[in-house]
C-alpha positions as CSV (number, residue, x, y, z in Angstrom):
1,M,112.4,-101.0,6.1
2,I,109.1,-102.6,5.0
3,L,107.3,-99.4,5.5
4,K,109.9,-97.6,3.4
5,L,109.5,-100.1,0.7
6,K,105.8,-99.6,0.7
7,N,106.1,-95.8,0.4
8,I,108.7,-96.1,-2.3
9,F,106.5,-98.5,-4.3
10,A,103.4,-96.3,-4.1
11,F,105.5,-93.2,-5.1
12,V,106.9,-95.0,-8.1
13,L,103.5,-96.1,-9.2
14,L,102.2,-92.6,-9.2
15,L,105.1,-91.1,-11.1
16,T,106.3,-93.8,-13.5
17,T,105.1,-94.0,-17.2
18,A,107.7,-96.2,-18.8
19,Q,109.2,-98.0,-15.9
20,L,107.3,-101.1,-14.8
21,V,106.9,-101.9,-11.1
22,H,106.2,-105.3,-9.7
23,A,105.9,-105.8,-6.0
24,E,104.6,-108.7,-3.9
25,W,105.4,-111.1,-1.1
26,V,107.7,-113.9,-2.5
27,W,108.8,-117.2,-1.1
28,T,112.4,-118.4,-1.7
29,K,113.6,-121.9,-0.9
30,K,116.6,-122.0,1.4
31,N,118.8,-124.8,2.6
32,S,116.9,-127.6,4.4
33,L,117.7,-129.1,7.8
34,P,120.5,-131.7,7.5
35,S,119.4,-135.2,6.2
36,G,117.7,-137.3,8.9
37,N,116.1,-134.3,10.6
38,K,112.6,-134.3,9.2
39,R,110.1,-133.3,11.8
40,D,106.7,-131.8,12.6
41,R,105.1,-130.5,15.8
42,A,108.4,-128.8,16.6
43,V,109.1,-125.4,18.2
44,S,111.0,-122.5,16.7
45,F,112.2,-119.0,17.6
46,S,114.8,-116.4,16.6
47,I,117.6,-114.7,18.6
48,N,120.3,-112.4,17.5
49,G,119.7,-112.8,13.8
50,N,119.6,-116.6,13.9
51,G,116.7,-119.0,13.7
52,Y,116.3,-122.1,15.9
53,V,114.2,-125.3,15.4
54,G,114.0,-128.2,17.8
55,T,112.0,-130.9,19.6
56,G,109.0,-132.4,17.8
57,L,108.3,-135.7,16.0
58,D,110.7,-137.1,13.4
59,S,109.7,-139.1,10.3
60,L,109.5,-142.3,12.5
61,N,107.1,-140.6,14.9
62,I,109.8,-140.5,17.6
63,V,109.9,-137.5,19.9
64,R,113.1,-135.5,19.8
65,T,115.3,-133.2,22.0
66,D,117.8,-132.0,19.5
67,F,118.0,-128.3,18.4
68,W,119.4,-126.7,15.3
69,K,120.5,-123.1,14.5
70,Y,120.0,-121.5,11.1
71,D,122.6,-118.9,10.1
72,T,121.0,-116.4,7.6
73,L,124.4,-115.1,6.5
74,T,125.7,-118.6,5.3
75,D,122.3,-120.2,4.6
76,S,123.4,-123.1,6.7
77,W,122.4,-125.2,9.8
78,S,124.4,-126.3,12.8
79,Q,123.4,-128.3,15.8
80,V,123.4,-126.6,19.2
81,A,122.8,-128.0,22.7
82,D,120.0,-130.4,23.1
83,F,116.9,-129.4,24.9
84,P,117.6,-130.7,28.4
85,G,114.0,-131.8,29.3
86,T,112.2,-135.0,28.3
87,A,111.8,-135.4,24.5
88,R,108.5,-134.0,23.4
89,R,106.1,-132.7,20.7
90,D,103.6,-129.8,20.6
91,A,105.6,-127.7,23.1
92,V,105.7,-123.8,23.0
93,A,108.4,-121.2,22.7
94,F,108.7,-117.5,23.2
95,V,111.5,-114.9,23.4
96,I,112.1,-112.3,26.0
97,D,115.0,-110.0,25.5
98,S,117.9,-112.2,24.3
99,F,116.6,-115.4,25.9
100,A,114.3,-118.1,24.5
101,Y,111.9,-120.0,26.7
102,V,110.7,-123.5,25.7
103,G,108.4,-125.8,27.7
104,T,105.2,-127.8,28.0
105,G,104.2,-130.4,25.4
106,I,103.6,-134.2,25.5
107,D,106.3,-136.9,25.6
108,D,104.8,-139.4,23.1
109,S,103.5,-139.5,19.6
110,S,100.1,-140.7,21.0
111,A,97.7,-138.8,23.1
112,W,98.4,-141.1,26.0
113,G,101.8,-139.7,26.8
114,T,102.7,-137.6,29.8
115,I,101.7,-134.0,29.5
116,M,104.6,-131.8,30.4
117,S,104.8,-128.6,32.6
118,D,108.6,-128.1,32.8
119,F,110.1,-125.0,31.2
120,Y,113.7,-124.0,30.3
121,R,115.5,-120.9,29.3
122,Y,118.0,-120.9,26.5
123,D,121.0,-118.6,26.4
124,A,122.1,-118.5,22.7
125,Y,125.3,-116.7,23.5
126,L,126.5,-119.4,25.9
127,N,124.6,-122.2,24.1
128,F,123.2,-123.2,27.5
129,W,119.8,-124.3,28.8
130,M,118.7,-123.7,32.4
131,Q,115.5,-125.0,34.0
132,I,113.1,-122.4,35.3
133,D,109.8,-122.4,37.2
134,S,107.4,-125.0,35.8
135,F,104.2,-123.9,34.0
136,G,101.1,-124.0,36.1
137,I,103.1,-125.5,39.0
138,A,100.4,-124.4,41.6
139,N,98.0,-126.8,39.9
140,S,100.5,-129.5,39.1
141,Y,99.6,-130.1,35.5
142,G,101.0,-129.3,32.1
143,V,99.6,-128.5,28.6
144,F,100.3,-129.3,25.0
145,K,99.1,-127.8,21.7
146,A,99.1,-124.4,23.4
147,A,99.8,-121.0,21.9
148,A,102.5,-118.7,23.2
149,F,103.7,-115.1,22.7
150,S,105.6,-112.4,24.5
151,A,105.0,-108.7,25.2
152,G,106.1,-106.1,27.7
153,G,109.0,-108.3,29.0
154,K,106.7,-111.1,29.9
155,G,105.8,-114.5,28.3
156,Y,102.3,-115.9,27.8
157,V,101.0,-119.4,27.3
158,T,97.3,-119.8,26.5
159,T,94.8,-122.4,25.5
160,G,96.0,-125.9,24.5
161,R,95.0,-129.3,25.6
162,V,95.0,-130.8,29.1
163,W,93.2,-133.7,30.8
164,G,91.9,-134.9,27.5
165,A,90.1,-131.7,26.6
166,P,90.9,-128.2,25.2
167,S,92.0,-125.6,27.8
168,Y,91.0,-121.9,28.1
169,E,93.5,-120.9,30.7
170,T,96.1,-118.1,30.1
171,W,99.3,-117.9,32.2
172,M,102.0,-115.2,32.3
173,Y,105.7,-115.8,33.0
174,D,107.7,-113.0,34.7
175,P,111.5,-113.6,34.2
176,A,112.3,-111.0,36.9
177,I,110.8,-113.2,39.6
178,N,110.9,-116.6,37.8
179,S,107.2,-117.2,38.4
180,W,103.9,-117.9,36.6
181,T,100.7,-116.0,37.3
182,Q,97.3,-117.0,35.9
183,K,95.6,-114.3,33.9
184,M,92.2,-113.8,32.3
185,N,90.9,-117.0,30.6
186,F,90.5,-117.2,26.9
187,P,86.9,-116.2,26.4
188,A,85.7,-118.7,23.8
189,F,83.5,-121.3,25.3
190,G,84.9,-124.8,25.4
191,G,88.6,-123.8,25.2
192,R,90.9,-124.1,22.2
193,N,93.8,-126.3,21.1
194,G,96.0,-126.1,18.0
195,A,95.7,-122.3,17.7
196,V,98.5,-119.9,16.9
197,G,99.6,-116.7,18.7
198,F,101.6,-113.7,17.7
199,S,102.5,-110.2,19.1
200,I,102.4,-106.8,17.4
201,G,103.8,-104.1,19.7
202,N,102.3,-104.5,23.2
203,K,99.2,-106.3,21.9
204,T,99.0,-110.1,21.5
205,Y,96.7,-112.2,19.4
206,L,95.4,-115.7,19.1
207,T,93.6,-117.2,16.1
208,T,92.4,-120.5,14.5
209,G,92.4,-123.8,16.5
210,S,89.7,-126.3,17.5
211,D,87.5,-127.1,20.5
212,D,87.2,-130.8,19.4
213,N,83.9,-130.0,17.7
214,Y,84.7,-127.3,15.2
215,F,87.7,-125.6,13.5
216,Y,87.8,-121.8,14.0
217,N,89.0,-118.8,12.2
218,D,88.2,-116.1,14.8
219,L,90.8,-113.6,16.0
220,W,91.2,-112.5,19.6
221,E,93.4,-109.7,20.9
222,Y,94.8,-110.0,24.5
223,D,95.6,-106.7,26.1
224,V,98.5,-107.4,28.5
225,V,98.0,-104.1,30.3
226,F,94.3,-104.5,31.1
227,N,94.3,-108.3,31.2
228,S,91.4,-108.4,28.8
229,W,90.4,-110.2,25.6
230,S,88.5,-108.6,22.7
231,Q,87.4,-110.1,19.4
232,K,88.8,-108.7,16.1
233,Q,88.3,-109.3,12.4
234,N,88.2,-113.0,11.6
235,F,91.1,-114.6,9.9
236,P,89.9,-114.8,6.3
237,G,91.2,-118.2,5.5
238,T,89.3,-121.4,6.2
239,P,88.9,-122.4,9.8
240,R,91.9,-124.7,10.7
241,I,94.3,-126.1,13.3
242,A,98.1,-126.4,13.3
243,A,98.8,-123.3,11.3
244,I,101.9,-121.1,11.8
245,A,102.3,-117.4,12.6
246,F,105.1,-114.9,12.5
247,T,105.5,-111.1,12.3
248,I,107.5,-108.9,9.9
249,D,107.7,-105.3,10.9
250,S,104.1,-104.3,11.9
251,L,102.4,-107.1,10.0
252,A,101.5,-110.6,11.2
253,F,101.4,-113.6,8.8
254,V,99.3,-116.7,9.3
255,G,99.1,-119.7,7.0
256,T,99.3,-123.4,6.3
257,G,97.6,-125.8,8.7
258,S,94.8,-128.3,8.4
259,D,91.2,-127.6,7.6
260,G,90.4,-131.2,7.1
261,G,93.1,-131.4,4.4
262,Y,96.4,-129.6,4.1
263,S,96.5,-125.8,3.5
264,N,99.1,-123.6,1.8
265,D,97.4,-120.2,1.8
266,F,99.0,-117.2,3.6
267,W,97.4,-114.0,4.9
268,Y,98.7,-110.9,6.7
269,Y,97.1,-108.9,9.4
270,N,97.5,-105.2,9.9
271,A,96.6,-104.6,13.6
272,S,96.5,-100.8,13.2
273,I,93.4,-101.0,11.0
274,N,92.2,-104.4,12.1
275,Q,92.3,-105.7,8.6
276,W,93.5,-108.9,6.8
277,G,94.9,-109.1,3.3
278,Y,95.9,-112.0,1.1
279,A,99.7,-112.4,0.9
280,N,100.2,-115.4,-1.4
281,Q,100.1,-119.1,-1.8
282,F,103.0,-121.0,-0.2
283,P,104.8,-122.7,-3.1
284,G,106.0,-125.7,-1.1
285,D,103.9,-128.7,-0.2
286,A,100.7,-127.8,1.7
287,R,101.2,-128.9,5.3
288,R,100.2,-128.6,8.9
289,A,102.2,-128.4,12.2
290,A,105.1,-126.5,10.6
291,T,107.3,-124.0,12.4
292,G,107.6,-120.3,11.8
293,F,109.9,-117.5,12.9
294,S,111.0,-114.1,11.6
295,I,114.4,-112.4,11.4
296,G,114.4,-108.7,10.4
297,E,112.5,-108.2,7.2
298,Y,112.1,-111.9,6.5
299,G,109.7,-114.6,7.6
300,Y,110.6,-118.3,7.6
301,L,108.7,-121.6,7.4
302,S,110.2,-125.0,8.1
303,C,109.3,-128.6,8.6
304,G,105.7,-129.8,9.2
305,K,103.8,-132.7,7.7
306,S,102.2,-132.9,4.2
307,E,100.6,-135.6,2.2
308,S,104.0,-136.8,1.1
309,G,105.2,-137.1,4.7
310,T,107.3,-135.2,7.3
311,K,109.3,-132.3,6.0
312,R,112.7,-130.7,6.7
313,D,112.7,-127.9,4.1
314,L,113.1,-124.2,4.8
315,W,111.5,-121.3,3.0
316,Q,112.0,-117.5,3.3
317,L,109.2,-114.9,2.8
318,S,110.3,-111.4,1.7
319,Y,108.7,-108.3,0.2
320,Q,110.2,-107.8,-3.3
321,T,110.0,-104.8,-5.6
322,Q,111.4,-104.5,-9.1
323,V,111.5,-101.7,-11.6
324,N,111.8,-103.3,-15.1
325,T,113.2,-101.2,-17.9
326,N,114.1,-104.1,-20.2
327,D,114.2,-102.8,-23.8
328,N,112.9,-106.2,-25.0
329,E,109.6,-105.6,-23.2
330,S,107.0,-103.3,-24.6
331,V,104.4,-101.0,-23.0
332,F,101.0,-100.2,-24.6
333,S,100.3,-96.6,-24.1
334,K,98.1,-95.0,-21.5
335,S,96.1,-93.2,-24.2
336,D,95.1,-96.7,-25.5
337,F,94.5,-98.3,-22.1
338,K,91.6,-96.4,-20.4
339,I,89.6,-96.8,-17.2
340,Y,86.2,-95.3,-16.6
341,P,85.4,-94.3,-14.0
342,N,88.5,-94.2,-11.9
343,I,86.5,-93.4,-8.7
344,I,84.0,-96.1,-7.8
345,S,81.9,-97.1,-4.9
346,V,80.6,-100.4,-3.5
347,N,78.3,-102.4,-5.9
348,S,79.6,-100.5,-9.0
349,F,81.9,-101.4,-11.8
350,I,84.8,-99.9,-13.8
351,Q,85.3,-100.5,-17.5
352,L,88.7,-101.2,-19.0
353,K,89.2,-100.2,-22.7
354,G,91.9,-100.3,-25.2
355,I,93.3,-103.7,-24.2
356,P,95.1,-105.4,-27.1
357,V,93.9,-108.7,-28.4
358,G,95.2,-111.6,-26.4
359,C,95.2,-113.1,-22.9
360,F,96.1,-110.7,-20.1
361,Q,96.4,-110.7,-16.4
362,L,95.2,-107.8,-14.4
363,T,97.2,-107.3,-11.2
364,V,95.8,-105.1,-8.4
365,F,98.0,-103.5,-5.7
366,D,96.9,-101.6,-2.7
367,S,98.4,-98.3,-1.5
368,F,101.0,-100.1,0.5
369,G,102.2,-101.9,-2.6
370,K,100.7,-105.3,-1.6
371,L,99.4,-107.5,-4.4
372,T,95.7,-108.0,-3.5
373,N,94.3,-109.7,-6.6
374,K,95.1,-111.2,-10.0
375,I,92.3,-111.4,-12.6
376,S,92.7,-113.2,-16.0
377,I,91.0,-111.5,-18.9
378,S,90.9,-112.3,-22.6
379,E,88.7,-109.5,-24.2
380,N,89.6,-106.1,-25.5
381,K,87.3,-104.5,-23.0
382,I,86.1,-105.7,-19.6
383,F,84.1,-104.7,-16.6
384,I,85.6,-105.1,-13.1
385,S,83.5,-105.1,-10.0
386,A,84.4,-103.0,-6.9
387,D,84.3,-106.3,-5.0
388,D,87.6,-107.2,-6.7
389,F,89.3,-104.4,-4.7
390,K,88.4,-106.0,-1.3
391,S,87.7,-102.7,0.5
392,A,87.8,-98.9,0.2
393,G,91.0,-97.2,-0.5
394,E,93.5,-96.4,-3.3
395,Y,94.5,-99.1,-5.7
396,F,96.9,-99.4,-8.7
397,I,96.4,-101.8,-11.6
398,Q,98.6,-103.1,-14.3
399,L,98.1,-105.5,-17.2
400,K,100.6,-108.0,-18.5
401,S,100.1,-110.3,-21.4
402,S,100.4,-114.0,-20.6
403,D,102.2,-115.0,-23.8
404,K,104.3,-111.9,-24.7
405,N,106.3,-109.3,-22.8
406,I,103.7,-106.6,-23.1
407,Y,102.8,-104.4,-20.1
408,S,100.5,-101.5,-19.5
409,T,101.4,-98.5,-17.6
410,V,100.2,-98.5,-14.0
411,Q,96.9,-96.7,-13.4
412,K,95.2,-95.6,-10.2
413,I,91.7,-96.5,-8.9
414,I,89.9,-95.0,-5.9
415,V,87.3,-97.2,-4.2
416,L,84.9,-95.4,-1.9
C-alpha cells in the first residue's frame, strides 16, 4: 500500500495544476499505557494486528514482568499473561510466524544484576508462554542490551553486553529443532551494545550502539544465507545508543536514542538502493530506550526515558497524502513562479523567480513522495543549491506562505 501511495503521489504531482498535494510521514498520538505503567528498556513486538509491550524498568527503577496488548481497532490497552521468567530489563524480542520470542536481559536496574540467558515463546492466540532452549546454553552465559531480528523462519540475537564488556557474538535460533547455533561474529572490533536491529526481506541489519569508548552510526547487513556481514551506508543521524527501529513495507525507520543527550530525529532506510532519507522529527519528548513495532502500514513508538522522566505514551507513524481544493486558499500561477534551470547537476544552483512578497517555505519531495527538505525564504527571487536535494533524482517543489493560505503549483526538478 505504501508503494501505491508513493506512485499516486508522484502521478498527481506531475498532472495537477490547481489541486495542492501535501505528503509526508506524520506522527499521531494514541492512547497511552494505563496509569502506573511507565517504563523504559522494555521489549515490544506485534502479532496478528496487535502490538505488545512488556518487561523493562518502571518509573521507580523496578524491573517488571507484566505485558500489555495494544488493540489498533479500539486504540486501547489490555493486560495479558505476565512474562514467566525473572523480571528484567534490556531483553530482546523477535517474531517467527505467529509466535513471539522473548529472552536475555538483566534482572536489576544496576549493572550488577544477574545476566539472563533464558528464553520463552509467546502464543498470542492462547495467551500462553512456554520456555524454550536458553540462549548460548553451551557456554552458560546470557547477554543484555543486545539486538534481535528474524528472517527466513529463524531468530537472531547479536552483540549486547556480557561479562562487563560489549559482545560481538551472533546466535541463531531454529524453532524447528528448538536450538541455538553460533553464527559469524559481528565484525566491528570491540563488540557493540545498545544497537538496534531490523529485517527487510531476507536481509537483516544492525546499526548504532557503543563499544564503551565511542557511539556509532555505522550500518551493517547480515546475510542469513551466506552467514556474512557487509557494511552499508552509515545511518545519517548522530552516533547514538538506545534508539528504536521498525519497518513499514520495504522501509526501515530508526530514531530517538541517546547521543549524549536525548534525540528525537527519525530516518528511513531503503535497502534496495542502500540509501537513507530524513523522515521527520518525533513530536513527543526526545528520549532513549523506547520501544518500537510496526503493524501493517503503521509504525509505533512507546515508552522510554526523557529529561522529564519515564514515559508511557504511544505514537503512531503513518504516511499521509492530501489533495487540497479549498476555495479559501489561493494559488499563484505557474507563469509567475519560474524555475531556471530545471535540470541541474552537483555544485550548481537553480533560481526561483516570481515569488510574491512575503515569507514562504519551500518544500521538497522526492519521486517517492517523501518530504526531503523544507527551506524558509523571504525574497522574491532566490538561489537554491543542488545540495538541498540530497542526491541525484527527480524532485518536486512547492511554495506555501507562512502567514496566508497562498500556495504555488508543484514544479519538477531533475538533479543529475
